N, C-alpha and C positions, 0 to 999 in steps of 0.2 A: 785429469784434473779439473778440465773445464765443465764436464758434465756435472760434477759435484757442485759447482756453482749455480750451473742452470737448474739442477734438481732443488736446490736450496731457493732459489728466486720462485720457483713454481710452488713448493710447499707454503713459502712465505705468502704467495698470492692467493692459494687456497684458503689458509687460515685467515686472511684478512676478508676473503669473500664470505666465508662462514660466520665470522663475527658480525659483519654487515647485514647478513640476511637474517640472522636470529631475531632482532626487533622487528623486522619487516614481517616475519612470519607470526610473531604473537600480534602484530596489528592486524594480520590477515583473520585470525581467530574472532578478534572483536568486530571487524567487519562483516563477517559471517553472520555473527549473532545480530547484529543490527540490521543486516538485510533480511533476516528471519522475521525480526520484529517488524520491520517495515511491509514486508508481505503479508503478515498477521493484520496489520492496520488497514492496507489495501482491501484484504477480504472483508473486514468489518466494515470498512465504508461501502464497499460495493453491496453488502446486506442491507445497510441502512438506506443506501440510495433506491434499492428495490422496494423496501418497506415505504419510502417517502413517496415512490411512484404508485404503489398500490393505494396508499393514503388520498393521494392526489385524484386517482380514478373514482375512489369513493366518494370524495367530497364533490366532484363534478356530477355524479349520480345523484347525490343528496340535493345539490342545486338545481338539478332538473326537475327532480321530484317536488321540491319545495316550489318552484315556478308553476308547476300543473296544480298544485293544491291551491297557490294563490289565484289561479285563474279560475277554479272552480268556485272558490270563496267570492270572487268578484261577481262571477255569472250568478252565484245564488243571491247575493246582496242584491243585485239589480232586479232579479225577478221575485224576490221575497219582498 
């Protein structure tokens, strides 16, 4: 007789556990989608950061070239 009571308590506990877990599992799906969106944004940010680094390198090269041109112009104006 007591094992029926124990079995009823266990079944009731399992039902409560399932009812509590269902909303959590639903939120895990949303969390997974949010994590995927975040990873996509990180990938985009890394690509943008790489582009900025290339542009910065190009800008430095152009600045060096402009400085060289300015020196040649200055030297030409002094001799001319």
